[in-house]
C-alpha positions in Angstrom: 30.0 44.3 -11.0 28.1 42.1 -13.5 27.2 38.5 -12.6 28.4 35.8 -14.9 26.1 33.2 -16.3 27.5 29.7 -16.1 26.4 26.8 -18.3 27.5 23.4 -17.1 27.5 20.6 -19.6 27.8 16.9 -18.5 31.4 15.9 -17.8 32.7 19.3 -18.9 34.0 22.4 -17.2 31.7 25.4 -17.2 32.2 27.9 -19.9 31.7 31.5 -18.9 31.6 34.3 -21.4 32.6 37.9 -20.7 29.6 40.1 -19.9 27.6 37.1 -18.7 26.6 35.4 -21.9 27.1 31.7 -21.9 29.0 30.1 -24.8 30.4 33.4 -26.2 30.0 37.1 -26.0 26.9 38.2 -27.9 27.2 35.0 -30.1 30.7 36.0 -31.3 31.9 33.0 -33.3 35.5 33.6 -32.1 34.4 32.6 -28.6 32.8 29.5 -30.0 36.2 28.6 -31.6 37.8 29.1 -28.2 35.2 26.9 -26.5 35.9 24.2 -29.0 39.6 24.4 -28.4 39.2 24.2 -24.6 36.8 21.3 -25.0 39.2 19.5 -27.4 41.9 19.9 -24.7 39.4 18.7 -22.0 39.7 22.0 -20.2 43.2 21.0 -19.0 45.1 23.8 -17.5 48.4 22.5 -19.0 46.9 23.3 -22.5 46.9 27.1 -21.7 49.6 28.0 -24.2 47.8 26.1 -27.1 44.5 27.8 -26.1 46.2 31.2 -26.0 47.6 30.6 -29.5 44.1 29.8 -30.8 42.7 32.9 -29.0 45.3 35.1 -30.6 44.8 33.5 -34.0 41.0 34.1 -33.7 41.1 37.6 -32.2 44.4 39.0 -33.5 45.7 39.7 -30.1 44.9 38.9 -26.5 42.7 41.6 -25.0 41.7 41.5 -21.4 38.2 40.1 -22.1 39.7 37.1 -23.9 42.2 36.4 -21.1 39.4 36.5 -18.6 37.3 34.1 -20.7 40.2 31.6 -21.0 41.0 32.0 -17.2 37.3 31.2 -16.3 37.1 28.4 -18.9 40.2 26.6 -17.5 39.5 27.6 -13.9 42.8 29.4 -13.6 43.5 32.7 -11.8 43.7 35.6 -14.3 47.1 36.4 -13.0 48.5 33.1 -14.2 46.9 33.5 -17.7 48.2 37.0 -17.9 51.6 35.9 -16.7 51.9 33.3 -19.5 50.6 35.8 -22.1 53.2 38.4 -21.1 56.1 36.0 -20.6 56.1 34.7 -24.2 57.0 37.3 -26.8 54.9 35.7 -29.5 51.7 36.8 -27.6 50.5 40.3 -28.0 48.1 42.2 -25.7 47.7 45.0 -28.3 46.4 44.8 -31.8 49.2 44.6 -34.3 49.5 46.6 -37.5 48.4 45.6 -41.0 52.1 44.9 -41.7 54.7 43.6 -39.3 58.5 44.1 -39.3 60.5 42.0 -36.9 64.2 42.8 -36.4 66.4 40.1 -35.0 68.7 41.4 -32.2 70.5 38.1 -31.6 74.3 38.2 -31.3 75.1 37.5 -35.0 72.5 40.0 -36.2 73.5 42.6 -33.7 77.2 42.3 -34.7 76.1 42.7 -38.3 74.2 45.9 -37.6 70.6 45.1 -36.6 70.8 47.7 -33.8 71.4 50.4 -36.5 68.6 48.9 -38.6 66.1 49.0 -35.8 67.1 52.6 -35.0 66.6 53.6 -38.6 63.2 51.9 -38.8 62.2 53.6 -35.5 63.2 57.0 -36.9 61.4 56.3 -40.2 58.1 55.1 -38.6 58.2 57.5 -35.6 57.5 54.5 -33.3 59.6 52.4 -30.9 60.1 48.7 -31.1 57.0 47.0 -29.7 54.7 49.7 -31.0 52.3 50.2 -34.0 52.0 53.3 -36.1 49.0 55.5 -35.2 47.4 54.6 -38.6 47.6 50.9 -37.7 49.7 50.1 -40.8 53.0 49.0 -39.3 54.1 47.2 -36.2 57.8 47.2 -35.3 59.0 44.2 -33.2 62.4 43.3 -31.9 63.1 39.6 -31.4 65.9 38.0 -29.3 66.8 35.6 -32.1 64.9 34.2 -35.1 67.4 31.5 -35.8 68.6 32.9 -39.2 72.1 33.7 -38.1 73.6 32.8 -41.5 71.9 35.7 -43.2 72.5 38.3 -40.5 71.2 40.8 -40.0 67.8 39.0 -40.3 64.3 40.5 -40.6 60.9 39.1 -40.9 58.6 41.2 -43.1 55.0 40.0 -42.9 56.1 36.5 -42.2 58.8 36.3 -44.8 62.4 36.0 -43.5 64.9 38.4 -45.3 68.5 38.8 -44.6 71.6 40.9 -45.2 69.7 44.2 -45.4 71.4 47.4 -44.6 69.5 49.9 -42.4 68.7 51.9 -45.5 67.5 48.9 -47.4 65.2 47.9 -44.5 63.7 51.5 -44.4 63.4 51.4 -48.2 61.3 48.2 -47.9 58.9 50.0 -45.7 58.8 53.2 -47.8 57.9 51.3 -50.9 55.2 49.4 -49.2 56.8 46.2 -50.3 56.8 44.3 -47.1 55.5 41.1 -48.7 57.0 41.4 -52.2 60.7 41.3 -52.8 
C-alpha cells in the first residue's frame, strides 16, 4: 500500500492526491480544479454533491481514484462519497459514450410507449439501458422522469429534449447519427 503525501495549508484542510502526489495526480489540472472547488466550499462536507458535480464535469465520470480524492479532501469515509455518487442517477461511475440517449420511463411516457422505445433502442444498439456501446459511441440511459410529460414519450438526445417519437423514429435518429440535429 502506498503512503499518501499530505500538504497542509494554513486554515485549510489537507489535500491528498491519489498516488501520493500533493495537489493533484501527476500535476493533472483536473485535480487542481477539484482542489479549487473544495477550497471555495471551505472543505465543508455538506458541499459533497456540488464537488461531485464539478468532479464529473472535469473528468467525465466519477472513477474510484476521483472518489477517493474527494473523500480524503473532505475528510469523509469513502463509503459515504460512494453512497452519494451511486444514489443520484445523474452521477456516473463509468465513462459515457460520445453520444447519449436518455429515455424517460415516467408514467406519462410509459403509457405513451417509452418502454417499447427503449426496447427498440436496446435491440438496435445491442446494449441495455445504463450501458455504452463497445465502440464508445452511444450511451443508453433510462430516467424515472425528465419532467416533459406534455410531449410524452420524451427523450433527451445529447442534451436536447425531443418528444412524441415512435420507437422506430427513435431508432432512426440513432441510425442516421443525427442525435444533435433535428
